[in-house]
Backbone bond lengths (Angstrom), bond angles and torsions (degrees), N, CA, C in turn:
res aa  C-N    CA-C-N  psi(-1)  N-CA   C-N-CA  omega(-1)  CA-C   N-CA-C  phi
1 M - - - 1.464 - - 1.520 109.33 -
2 N 1.329 117.16 119.35 1.458 121.84 -177.26 1.526 111.16 -97.99
3 T 1.333 116.08 118.96 1.460 120.17 176.45 1.528 111.57 -108.40
4 S 1.326 118.15 1.11 1.466 120.63 -176.67 1.519 111.73 -78.02
5 V 1.327 115.26 148.09 1.465 121.99 177.19 1.526 108.24 -133.46
6 Q 1.322 115.62 160.40 1.461 120.66 178.34 1.524 110.49 -124.41
7 I 1.321 115.16 139.42 1.457 122.42 174.15 1.517 107.50 -133.47
8 A 1.303 116.80 117.54 1.468 122.46 178.30 1.523 112.30 52.42
9 G 1.321 116.61 39.97 1.453 120.86 177.26 1.513 114.89 84.62
10 V 1.320 117.48 -5.45 1.462 121.51 178.36 1.529 108.27 -95.23
11 E 1.330 116.94 127.22 1.461 120.45 -178.18 1.528 110.56 -99.13
12 F 1.329 114.89 133.10 1.461 122.58 178.99 1.527 108.22 -113.46
13 K 1.320 117.33 138.01 1.464 120.81 -176.46 1.528 112.87 -64.03
14 N 1.321 115.99 -26.03 1.458 122.13 174.29 1.532 107.15 -154.71
15 P 1.331 118.04 168.60 1.465 119.81 -173.93 1.518 115.99 -85.88
16 V 1.343 118.94 10.36 1.462 121.49 -172.53 1.531 111.14 -102.39
17 M 1.325 114.83 126.88 1.464 122.52 179.84 1.526 109.17 -125.71
18 T 1.329 115.93 172.55 1.468 120.49 173.65 1.528 108.56 -107.14
19 A 1.312 117.13 130.20 1.462 121.49 -175.33 1.522 111.52 -70.12
20 S 1.314 115.60 143.56 1.460 122.01 -179.00 1.527 111.60 -57.58
21 G 1.331 114.37 138.95 1.463 119.96 177.15 1.504 114.28 87.96
22 T 1.337 116.93 -4.51 1.467 120.15 -178.68 1.518 112.33 -116.70
23 F 1.332 117.30 -0.79 1.461 120.10 -171.82 1.523 112.20 -141.07
24 G 1.342 116.77 6.30 1.455 119.66 -175.68 1.518 109.92 55.62
25 S 1.320 116.28 -129.92 1.467 121.76 169.51 1.522 110.01 -117.29
26 G 1.326 115.39 21.10 1.457 121.08 175.98 1.513 115.17 95.01
27 M 1.326 118.08 -14.04 1.467 120.63 -176.09 1.528 112.06 -61.70
28 E 1.333 115.57 -37.81 1.469 119.98 -176.91 1.535 111.86 -70.15
29 Y 1.318 117.31 -15.05 1.458 120.47 -175.14 1.525 113.67 -101.37
30 V 1.343 116.72 0.76 1.461 120.54 177.01 1.528 109.41 -59.93
31 G 1.301 116.81 128.18 1.457 121.78 -178.74 1.519 113.29 90.81
32 L 1.328 116.40 -13.14 1.466 120.62 179.70 1.527 111.93 -102.49
33 M 1.325 117.10 -30.33 1.469 121.96 176.95 1.523 108.30 -160.68
34 D 1.326 116.03 163.87 1.459 122.39 -177.58 1.516 109.20 -94.07
35 I 1.349 117.63 103.61 1.464 119.82 -176.01 1.519 112.29 -68.26
36 T 1.332 117.74 -15.42 1.465 119.03 178.27 1.532 112.06 -73.81
37 R 1.328 117.19 -9.47 1.464 120.13 174.70 1.525 111.79 -75.13
38 L 1.330 116.25 -20.01 1.460 120.95 -174.82 1.522 112.26 -71.13
39 G 1.330 115.07 147.14 1.449 119.06 169.57 1.516 109.95 -66.31
40 A 1.317 115.90 -40.13 1.469 121.30 176.57 1.512 109.69 -159.83
41 L 1.321 114.46 155.96 1.455 122.54 173.46 1.528 106.95 -113.25
42 I 1.325 116.44 119.64 1.462 120.40 175.83 1.522 107.39 -97.22
43 T 1.314 116.47 119.68 1.464 120.51 -174.05 1.528 112.36 -73.08
44 K 1.308 114.98 164.99 1.465 121.01 170.00 1.526 108.50 -63.75
45 G 1.309 117.54 151.34 1.458 121.73 -177.46 1.515 113.09 -58.62
46 V 1.326 115.72 139.97 1.462 120.74 179.06 1.523 109.51 -127.44
47 A 1.320 115.78 137.73 1.460 122.58 -178.21 1.526 110.15 -113.08
48 L 1.312 115.51 174.39 1.459 121.20 -178.30 1.528 111.46 -66.20
49 T 1.331 115.83 -37.26 1.463 121.92 178.93 1.526 109.17 -127.30
50 P 1.332 118.91 162.25 1.471 120.54 -179.48 1.534 112.13 -60.87
51 W 1.327 115.40 140.08 1.471 122.21 174.21 1.521 108.30 -116.17
52 E 1.329 116.44 133.83 1.466 120.24 179.20 1.527 112.81 -79.77
53 G 1.322 117.03 -23.57 1.451 119.63 -176.91 1.519 112.29 84.56
54 N 1.311 116.04 -175.26 1.460 121.98 -176.77 1.523 111.88 -84.14
55 P 1.346 117.23 161.07 1.471 120.24 175.78 1.528 111.14 -66.68
56 T 1.326 115.78 157.89 1.465 120.75 177.70 1.530 110.06 -90.49
57 P 1.331 117.20 158.14 1.469 128.90 -1.74 1.530 111.51 -73.14
58 R 1.318 115.46 144.46 1.455 119.33 -176.64 1.525 114.50 -134.73
59 V 1.331 116.38 11.84 1.461 121.84 173.08 1.521 108.24 -136.64
60 A 1.332 115.92 138.77 1.470 120.49 177.62 1.514 110.03 -147.40
61 E 1.321 115.85 137.75 1.462 120.04 175.77 1.523 110.08 -77.78
62 T 1.330 115.16 150.71 1.461 121.16 170.88 1.528 106.86 -124.15
63 S 1.306 116.42 174.48 1.466 119.52 -177.63 1.521 112.43 -66.96
64 S 1.329 117.69 -17.94 1.465 119.90 -178.41 1.521 112.00 -141.48
65 G 1.332 115.30 34.67 1.454 118.34 179.60 1.514 111.26 159.92
66 M 1.330 115.70 -145.54 1.459 120.13 179.15 1.521 110.50 -152.28
67 L 1.322 114.09 155.73 1.457 121.78 173.16 1.520 107.70 -109.54
68 N 1.327 116.24 138.90 1.447 118.34 173.78 1.519 110.58 -136.78
69 A 1.321 114.50 143.66 1.467 121.57 175.14 1.524 107.47 -134.87
70 I 1.333 115.22 51.59 1.465 121.12 -177.38 1.522 110.97 -60.76
71 G 1.326 115.92 -37.16 1.458 119.32 -178.81 1.512 113.48 81.59
72 L 1.361 115.15 24.69 1.467 120.94 176.65 1.531 112.79 55.89
73 Q 1.327 116.27 41.26 1.459 120.01 175.17 1.525 109.07 -56.77
74 N 1.330 116.52 131.19 1.465 120.25 178.27 1.530 109.32 -160.60
75 P 1.334 117.26 159.57 1.463 120.71 -174.58 1.519 114.86 -84.35
76 G 1.332 117.21 -2.53 1.457 119.83 -177.68 1.517 112.25 94.40
77 I 1.316 116.39 162.10 1.457 122.35 -170.21 1.526 113.28 -65.65
78 D 1.320 118.74 -35.47 1.469 119.91 -177.05 1.530 111.45 -65.43
79 V 1.319 116.81 -48.62 1.468 120.53 177.86 1.523 110.11 -63.62
80 F 1.329 116.47 -40.27 1.471 120.51 -179.97 1.525 110.80 -57.96
81 C 1.315 116.98 -46.62 1.466 120.38 -178.28 1.531 111.30 -66.71
82 E 1.323 116.21 -41.35 1.465 120.16 -176.75 1.527 112.89 -74.77
83 R 1.331 116.96 -31.78 1.457 120.62 -175.59 1.525 112.55 -102.90
84 D 1.323 116.76 -59.55 1.467 120.92 -172.29 1.528 112.53 -70.52
85 L 1.318 116.28 -48.97 1.466 118.02 -179.05 1.524 111.22 -65.98
86 K 1.324 116.48 -32.92 1.460 119.29 176.43 1.522 110.36 -64.15
87 F 1.334 117.07 -41.38 1.464 121.06 177.30 1.525 111.18 -59.71
88 L 1.316 117.42 -36.91 1.464 122.20 -174.81 1.528 113.49 -81.13
89 E 1.318 116.62 -7.41 1.469 119.28 177.17 1.526 110.00 -60.68
90 G 1.322 116.05 133.12 1.455 120.88 177.49 1.516 115.05 81.62
91 K 1.360 117.66 -4.96 1.464 120.47 178.33 1.537 108.74 -81.55
92 D 1.316 116.54 126.60 1.463 121.50 -174.90 1.529 111.71 -81.46
93 T 1.311 114.86 67.64 1.465 121.43 172.17 1.517 107.49 -155.54
94 K 1.308 117.32 155.06 1.461 120.34 178.54 1.523 109.70 -74.69
95 V 1.327 115.46 150.19 1.461 121.20 -179.37 1.526 109.56 -119.12
96 I 1.323 115.24 123.45 1.458 122.43 175.94 1.519 107.40 -114.77
97 V 1.312 117.28 121.29 1.463 120.98 -177.73 1.524 110.13 -95.81
98 N 1.328 115.39 124.97 1.458 121.32 176.98 1.526 109.17 -83.62
99 V 1.324 116.64 129.37 1.469 122.61 -174.58 1.521 110.42 -114.40
100 C 1.328 117.17 134.33 1.463 121.06 177.19 1.520 109.94 -131.76
101 G 1.322 115.79 165.35 1.453 121.23 -179.52 1.517 110.49 -176.51
102 K 1.316 116.69 170.11 1.464 121.14 -179.74 1.524 112.48 -111.26
103 T 1.338 115.67 -8.16 1.465 121.39 174.43 1.522 107.44 -141.45
104 E 1.323 116.29 161.63 1.461 119.81 176.90 1.522 110.49 -58.24
105 E 1.331 115.68 -37.95 1.463 119.95 -178.23 1.529 111.55 -63.63
106 E 1.336 116.91 -36.17 1.459 119.99 179.04 1.532 110.99 -67.63
107 Y 1.320 116.54 -43.25 1.468 119.85 176.79 1.529 110.47 -58.22
108 V 1.300 115.40 -50.31 1.470 120.59 -177.81 1.525 110.65 -61.38
109 G 1.328 117.14 -37.58 1.453 120.74 178.33 1.523 112.38 -59.87
110 V 1.336 117.10 -42.78 1.466 121.02 178.05 1.521 110.29 -66.37
111 V 1.318 116.20 -45.11 1.467 121.54 -179.23 1.529 110.84 -59.66
112 E 1.313 116.49 -43.15 1.466 120.52 178.82 1.530 111.29 -66.10
113 R 1.331 115.80 -37.57 1.477 119.81 178.86 1.523 111.22 -65.10
114 L 1.337 117.19 -31.02 1.461 121.72 -177.90 1.523 113.52 -89.47
115 A 1.316 116.97 -6.60 1.460 121.49 -171.22 1.529 113.60 -56.02
116 D 1.309 117.14 -37.39 1.464 120.71 -175.94 1.529 113.45 -105.37
117 E 1.341 115.93 11.72 1.461 119.70 177.16 1.529 109.11 -81.45
118 K 1.323 116.28 110.42 1.466 120.71 -174.34 1.523 112.74 -66.08
119 R 1.334 117.79 -22.98 1.479 120.05 -177.17 1.521 112.00 -80.32
120 V 1.319 117.86 -5.58 1.468 121.67 -179.30 1.525 109.16 -96.41
121 D 1.329 116.44 116.73 1.462 120.95 -178.17 1.526 112.60 -91.30
122 M 1.331 116.40 -35.28 1.457 120.96 179.80 1.526 108.77 -149.66
123 L 1.318 116.13 165.84 1.460 122.76 176.07 1.516 109.11 -118.75
124 E 1.332 116.82 136.86 1.460 121.88 172.80 1.523 107.15 -114.76
125 I 1.314 116.85 119.85 1.460 121.37 -173.79 1.528 109.67 -98.28
126 N 1.320 114.99 115.15 1.465 121.46 -177.60 1.531 109.69 -83.14
127 V 1.316 116.58 99.43 1.471 120.58 -176.98 1.527 111.96 -92.10
128 S 1.333 117.00 17.24 1.464 120.49 172.79 1.520 111.31 -88.75
129 C 1.332 117.01 -0.02 1.467 120.59 177.85 1.525 110.71 -70.46
130 P 1.334 118.07 148.90 1.469 120.44 179.40 1.528 112.14 -74.54
131 N 1.316 116.46 129.19 1.468 122.08 177.20 1.526 107.90 -83.04
132 V 1.328 116.81 100.94 1.467 119.99 -173.25 1.534 112.89 -66.24
133 K 1.316 116.76 -20.62 1.464 119.44 179.61 1.527 112.41 -83.14
134 E 1.350 115.96 -10.45 1.460 120.22 -178.81 1.514 111.27 -123.07
135 G 1.325 116.72 40.62 1.462 120.46 176.70 1.507 114.72 72.66
136 A 1.342 116.51 23.76 1.477 122.88 177.35 1.522 113.78 68.81
137 I 1.323 117.34 17.82 1.470 120.51 172.87 1.521 108.11 -74.63
138 A 1.333 117.34 134.27 1.461 120.72 -178.12 1.524 110.92 -62.25
139 F 1.322 116.20 140.88 1.469 121.54 178.86 1.530 110.64 -54.96
140 G 1.328 116.28 -36.05 1.456 120.49 -175.34 1.509 115.02 -79.04
141 Q 1.326 118.26 2.40 1.461 120.34 -179.89 1.525 112.81 -103.88
142 N 1.309 116.83 3.59 1.464 121.60 178.85 1.522 107.30 -137.09
143 S 1.316 117.45 120.00 1.464 120.69 -173.59 1.526 112.85 -63.56
144 K 1.337 117.76 -33.28 1.463 120.16 178.79 1.523 110.83 -69.41
145 A 1.345 116.27 -42.53 1.464 120.23 177.48 1.524 110.27 -65.10
146 L 1.328 116.70 -38.57 1.458 121.35 178.97 1.529 110.87 -65.03
147 F 1.318 116.57 -43.48 1.470 120.45 177.76 1.520 110.06 -60.17
148 S 1.334 116.32 -45.67 1.456 120.74 -176.65 1.524 112.30 -62.28
149 I 1.329 116.96 -47.76 1.462 118.93 -177.46 1.520 111.35 -70.72
150 T 1.325 116.92 -35.46 1.462 120.19 177.38 1.526 110.42 -62.12
151 E 1.306 115.95 -46.61 1.460 121.45 -179.12 1.526 111.09 -59.10
152 K 1.328 116.61 -43.77 1.471 120.80 -178.64 1.524 111.59 -68.93
153 V 1.309 116.85 -41.21 1.464 120.82 179.77 1.527 110.53 -65.86
154 V 1.317 116.48 -45.44 1.469 120.48 -179.86 1.531 110.50 -59.84
155 K 1.309 116.74 -40.35 1.462 121.47 179.60 1.527 111.43 -63.73
156 A 1.327 117.25 -36.12 1.462 121.86 -176.72 1.523 113.59 -85.68
157 A 1.316 117.20 -22.47 1.463 121.46 -171.52 1.521 113.25 -81.61
158 K 1.328 114.82 146.64 1.461 121.09 171.05 1.529 111.02 -102.42
159 Q 1.331 116.19 -19.75 1.460 121.19 176.42 1.533 109.31 -97.51
160 P 1.336 117.46 158.31 1.465 120.37 174.77 1.522 111.46 -59.25
161 V 1.326 116.45 147.34 1.464 122.65 -173.26 1.527 111.45 -113.02
162 I 1.330 115.25 127.69 1.466 123.86 173.34 1.522 107.55 -108.72
163 M 1.312 118.03 128.58 1.462 120.63 175.19 1.530 108.30 -98.34
164 K 1.347 116.44 122.36 1.465 121.03 -179.26 1.517 109.39 -90.56
165 L 1.326 116.13 113.61 1.460 121.67 -170.98 1.521 113.10 -89.76
166 S 1.325 114.84 145.16 1.458 122.34 176.58 1.526 110.23 -88.51
167 P 1.338 117.79 138.87 1.464 120.43 176.00 1.523 113.01 -81.67
168 N 1.339 116.17 -6.00 1.468 120.39 -174.99 1.528 110.87 -84.68
169 V 1.333 113.88 56.34 1.465 121.65 -178.33 1.527 108.96 -138.74
170 T 1.335 115.48 165.46 1.463 119.85 179.25 1.524 111.55 -74.24
171 D 1.341 116.70 -43.45 1.457 121.41 -176.17 1.531 109.46 -134.16
172 I 1.327 117.22 104.32 1.457 121.79 -177.87 1.520 111.71 -64.35
173 T 1.333 117.89 -29.98 1.461 119.48 -178.26 1.529 111.73 -68.73
174 E 1.314 116.73 -28.69 1.467 119.95 176.53 1.526 109.85 -62.89
175 M 1.329 116.45 -39.65 1.456 120.78 179.41 1.527 111.02 -71.60
176 A 1.311 116.79 -38.70 1.463 120.38 177.64 1.524 110.90 -62.98
177 K 1.312 116.11 -43.63 1.466 120.67 179.60 1.528 111.53 -65.39
178 A 1.330 117.14 -38.70 1.465 120.72 178.38 1.523 110.47 -64.00
179 S 1.329 116.72 -40.44 1.464 120.93 178.48 1.523 110.56 -63.20
180 E 1.310 116.09 -46.85 1.465 120.84 -179.86 1.526 111.14 -62.72
181 A 1.313 116.91 -45.17 1.471 121.44 -178.30 1.524 111.55 -63.00
182 A 1.335 116.92 -30.63 1.460 121.25 -178.36 1.527 112.81 -84.66
183 G 1.334 116.75 -3.85 1.457 119.72 174.63 1.503 117.20 107.26
184 A 1.337 118.34 8.28 1.461 120.35 178.50 1.526 110.26 -60.31
185 D 1.324 115.83 144.49 1.463 120.74 178.70 1.526 111.81 -84.50
186 A 1.329 116.20 -22.73 1.463 121.61 -179.00 1.520 108.38 -164.38
187 I 1.330 115.88 168.45 1.455 121.49 173.40 1.526 108.45 -129.79
188 S 1.327 116.45 153.54 1.461 121.19 173.63 1.518 107.81 -127.28
189 L 1.319 116.48 142.64 1.457 121.97 -178.47 1.523 109.75 -166.07
190 I 1.376 114.99 146.84 1.462 124.89 12.51 1.521 109.99 -113.37
191 N 1.323 115.05 156.15 1.454 120.55 168.09 1.536 107.30 -77.66
192 T 1.301 118.64 -177.12 1.461 121.22 -176.00 1.526 112.99 -68.86
193 I 1.323 114.75 155.55 1.464 122.57 176.58 1.533 108.57 -97.15
194 T 1.316 116.98 132.95 1.465 120.56 -177.63 1.526 111.40 -63.68
195 G 1.332 115.78 128.48 1.456 120.59 -179.38 1.521 112.09 -143.29
196 M 1.315 115.86 -179.16 1.468 121.48 -175.94 1.525 109.46 -152.34
197 K 1.339 115.57 150.09 1.458 121.23 174.86 1.521 108.89 -137.55
198 I 1.346 115.94 137.07 1.463 121.50 -178.26 1.530 109.58 -120.97
199 D 1.311 116.13 133.83 1.462 122.81 175.66 1.532 107.10 -83.51
200 V 1.319 116.82 108.30 1.467 119.98 -174.12 1.533 112.14 -72.81
201 E 1.336 118.20 -26.31 1.460 120.24 179.47 1.532 110.82 -72.60
202 R 1.319 115.64 -42.38 1.469 120.22 -179.42 1.529 112.69 -92.70
203 K 1.334 115.27 -8.47 1.469 122.13 178.26 1.535 110.51 54.75
204 R 1.319 114.17 53.15 1.457 119.42 179.81 1.533 109.97 -151.77
205 F 1.318 116.05 161.82 1.456 120.69 177.69 1.524 109.60 -68.10
206 V 1.315 116.84 141.53 1.453 121.11 178.83 1.529 111.04 -73.09
207 L 1.332 116.58 -38.73 1.458 121.46 178.44 1.524 110.07 -93.92
208 A 1.323 116.49 139.20 1.465 120.39 178.30 1.521 110.98 -61.96
209 N 1.336 115.98 -28.84 1.464 121.64 -179.65 1.529 112.11 -82.37
210 K 1.321 117.47 -2.19 1.468 126.11 -174.80 1.521 111.92 72.16
211 T 1.328 118.29 -56.94 1.459 121.35 178.68 1.527 109.74 -107.45
212 G 1.323 114.83 158.72 1.461 121.01 177.17 1.508 109.88 -151.01
213 G 1.315 116.01 177.67 1.453 121.11 179.86 1.514 110.88 -92.83
214 L 1.325 116.90 122.96 1.465 121.90 179.37 1.519 109.98 -85.36
215 S 1.341 115.69 128.61 1.457 121.77 175.59 1.518 108.83 -132.87
216 G 1.324 116.46 172.60 1.453 120.10 179.02 1.513 112.82 106.95
217 P 1.341 117.55 -174.90 1.454 122.64 -174.61 1.526 114.94 -53.19
218 A 1.319 117.45 -28.71 1.466 120.24 -177.57 1.522 112.86 -60.27
219 I 1.327 117.24 -30.23 1.468 118.91 -174.31 1.527 113.40 -96.31
220 K 1.339 117.45 -3.33 1.471 118.92 -174.16 1.530 114.05 -59.67
221 P 1.329 120.61 -46.26 1.468 118.70 179.65 1.530 113.27 -59.32
222 V 1.325 116.36 -35.61 1.471 120.25 176.78 1.523 109.74 -67.21
223 A 1.321 116.22 -43.00 1.459 120.87 -178.84 1.526 111.82 -63.93
224 V 1.322 116.88 -44.84 1.469 120.23 179.17 1.523 110.26 -60.89
225 R 1.329 116.50 -42.95 1.468 120.25 178.85 1.514 111.73 -60.92
226 M 1.331 116.92 -44.03 1.456 120.04 -178.39 1.530 112.26 -68.96
227 V 1.327 117.07 -37.47 1.465 120.29 176.10 1.519 109.99 -62.19
228 Y 1.318 116.22 -44.47 1.472 120.26 178.78 1.534 110.79 -60.14
229 Q 1.333 116.37 -46.09 1.467 119.69 -179.67 1.522 111.47 -61.06
230 C 1.332 116.75 -42.79 1.469 120.15 -179.01 1.526 111.26 -68.79
231 A 1.327 116.73 -35.81 1.462 119.87 178.57 1.526 111.35 -63.25
232 Q 1.334 116.16 -29.14 1.467 120.14 176.98 1.524 112.12 -80.68
233 A 1.335 116.57 -17.46 1.467 120.53 -171.63 1.524 114.60 -101.81
234 V 1.343 117.69 -25.51 1.472 120.39 -176.66 1.523 110.34 -130.20
235 N 1.323 115.05 165.66 1.465 120.85 -178.68 1.526 113.32 -108.52
236 I 1.325 117.55 -1.22 1.461 120.28 178.55 1.535 109.81 -87.11
237 P 1.344 117.80 155.42 1.474 120.76 -178.26 1.519 112.68 -63.17
238 I 1.340 113.85 154.25 1.464 121.61 -179.18 1.525 109.26 -124.33
239 I 1.336 115.66 134.82 1.465 121.79 169.45 1.522 106.09 -103.62
240 G 1.320 116.90 116.96 1.458 121.44 -176.11 1.517 112.06 -95.75
241 M 1.322 115.70 141.65 1.464 120.64 179.86 1.521 109.68 -157.69
242 G 1.318 114.56 160.39 1.461 120.25 178.69 1.511 110.75 129.21
243 G 1.326 116.85 91.42 1.462 120.61 175.28 1.506 115.83 84.14
244 I 1.328 118.27 16.25 1.465 119.91 -179.75 1.525 109.87 -74.82
245 A 1.329 115.90 121.53 1.460 121.80 179.84 1.524 112.10 -121.91
246 T 1.327 116.84 -24.13 1.465 121.42 -175.44 1.527 110.15 -136.63
247 A 1.325 115.44 170.49 1.466 120.46 176.07 1.525 110.49 -61.27
248 E 1.320 115.96 -37.01 1.469 119.44 179.55 1.525 110.74 -62.50
249 D 1.318 116.65 -39.63 1.468 120.56 176.13 1.524 110.22 -60.63
250 A 1.327 116.18 -47.52 1.461 120.82 -178.96 1.524 110.77 -61.22
251 L 1.313 116.60 -40.72 1.460 120.76 -178.76 1.525 111.85 -66.28
252 E 1.326 116.97 -30.65 1.466 119.02 174.86 1.525 110.49 -58.06
253 F 1.327 115.87 -45.15 1.467 120.18 -179.65 1.530 111.24 -64.28
254 I 1.317 116.80 -41.00 1.465 120.39 -179.87 1.523 110.24 -66.62
255 L 1.311 117.16 -43.88 1.468 120.42 177.37 1.526 111.85 -63.01
256 A 1.343 116.21 -28.54 1.463 121.24 178.85 1.530 112.21 -78.76
257 G 1.348 116.85 -13.74 1.459 119.04 176.33 1.514 116.10 129.80
258 A 1.343 118.02 0.67 1.464 120.20 -179.92 1.527 110.93 -77.82
259 T 1.327 115.96 141.02 1.463 121.50 174.27 1.521 110.60 -80.41
260 A 1.325 116.29 -36.04 1.467 122.17 179.77 1.516 108.70 -141.46
261 V 1.341 115.56 170.92 1.463 120.67 -179.21 1.524 108.94 -136.64
262 A 1.325 116.29 158.52 1.461 120.97 177.22 1.522 109.50 -128.93
263 V 1.336 115.41 132.60 1.462 122.88 177.89 1.529 107.97 -92.62
264 G 1.321 116.67 128.53 1.454 120.82 -175.03 1.509 114.22 -114.13
265 M 1.334 116.35 -96.47 1.462 121.26 -173.02 1.523 113.54 -54.39
266 M 1.335 117.30 -31.70 1.464 120.20 -176.90 1.525 112.49 -63.36
267 N 1.333 118.13 -19.43 1.460 120.40 176.18 1.522 111.75 -62.15
268 F 1.344 116.44 -29.31 1.467 120.54 177.38 1.529 110.95 -76.11
269 H 1.297 116.36 -36.19 1.466 122.06 -178.44 1.526 111.33 -75.01
270 D 1.341 115.44 -40.09 1.461 121.66 -177.64 1.524 108.28 -146.09
271 P 1.332 118.78 107.31 1.460 121.15 -177.60 1.526 113.94 -56.59
272 A 1.322 117.08 -24.02 1.463 121.17 -179.23 1.526 112.65 -95.59
273 A 1.320 117.69 12.11 1.459 121.07 -174.17 1.533 112.81 -56.65
274 S 1.328 116.93 -44.02 1.466 119.63 -176.84 1.527 111.61 -66.02
275 V 1.333 117.25 -38.30 1.464 120.57 177.98 1.523 110.51 -66.73
276 K 1.326 116.64 -37.51 1.470 120.01 177.01 1.526 110.95 -64.99
277 V 1.336 117.02 -34.87 1.464 120.54 176.29 1.530 109.76 -65.41
278 I 1.330 117.22 -42.36 1.472 121.23 177.64 1.523 110.33 -59.83
279 D 1.330 116.41 -48.96 1.463 120.71 179.65 1.521 111.14 -60.76
280 G 1.323 116.41 -39.20 1.462 120.57 -179.19 1.519 112.81 -67.64
281 I 1.325 116.72 -37.33 1.467 120.42 177.19 1.526 110.22 -64.72
282 E 1.337 115.98 -43.04 1.461 119.71 178.72 1.525 111.07 -63.27
283 A 1.327 117.03 -40.90 1.463 120.81 178.41 1.524 110.89 -64.09
284 Y 1.332 116.79 -39.57 1.469 121.44 178.26 1.529 110.14 -62.65
285 M 1.335 116.30 -43.91 1.469 119.94 -179.26 1.527 111.20 -63.12
286 K 1.333 116.99 -41.12 1.463 120.59 178.24 1.526 110.70 -65.46
287 R 1.333 115.39 -41.86 1.463 120.32 -177.35 1.519 111.74 -64.68
288 H 1.327 116.32 -33.79 1.467 120.57 -177.15 1.525 113.23 -102.26
289 G 1.324 117.15 5.82 1.453 120.27 177.82 1.522 113.37 65.32
290 I 1.322 116.38 37.92 1.468 121.26 -178.48 1.530 108.70 -96.77
291 D 1.321 116.80 122.67 1.464 121.63 -176.54 1.523 113.37 -87.67
292 D 1.333 117.02 -23.90 1.474 120.59 -174.03 1.519 109.91 -139.80
293 I 1.337 115.87 121.51 1.474 120.69 -179.91 1.514 111.69 -57.08
294 N 1.332 117.02 -31.31 1.455 120.77 -177.24 1.522 113.31 -66.37
295 S 1.337 116.40 -19.78 1.472 119.49 179.79 1.526 111.75 -71.97
296 L 1.331 117.41 -13.50 1.467 121.36 -179.68 1.520 112.38 -88.83
297 R 1.329 116.81 -16.21 1.457 120.32 -171.27 1.533 111.85 -64.22
298 G 1.336 114.61 121.97 1.462 120.68 172.34 1.514 115.66 64.88
299 V 1.325 117.83 27.84 1.461 118.30 -176.42 1.529 113.29 -78.11
300 V 1.325 117.61 -16.11 1.463 119.30 175.18 1.526 108.80 -84.94
301 S 1.313 116.48 143.90 1.469 120.42 -178.62 1.516 109.78 -149.88
């Protein structure tokens, strides 16, 4: 039974990854689950310089997920390379580094810094960051800006490039096509959906930032739809994510056209969630007599 998949020449032992921002670099999960079971670990976003993130409170539960306005807090690329990548040395799983920035130059700076890091297998570019040179509009909300940053990152990168798309757009396929046209090796989607929560007793916003990114089961139907649409629109591989809690959830994304999937919010609810998804996919394949996970990709039409 083959559970391995390939994206841009990189082979993963199975299609299950951990979504950026929900798993750190795996250090916090030591003793709670075996990270070597993962197809890949996608790190928390890293920038050229340290980011403090947004003021607190910046996390809130919802009835079907959570809101977060962390603001991509991170220690910067130097600490990341010295601490996080060192921790990941010798771990038998692929490593995908999520990259963030506020200008094209900042993104490229991180990509160039990672170019010769042997522990980095792929790059995931978070284009939901605010473009400070364009009025803080996210790179991923304008197809021309997305094309431009993708093109520059691909030119600077030595590892394959995944563009992580925002769902907060009118037409997700336009963004997928722009990424592909600019040379991206793959796309991942969806990032969080912008949401808000108000405390009616105190008559105030729950998050200090007012708005935050909604993740969890509530967004899964939207995510599956967008993955399906992008799979029909582009020829590059897709990593699907958004509300995956079970193997059945993950299989929906694969049937819709995703090559791999990433488990996000459920890592907070159950540290072993991603491993349970892997086990569930294997059980499904045995139950249905499926020899190769790749035979399931995009079979719905």
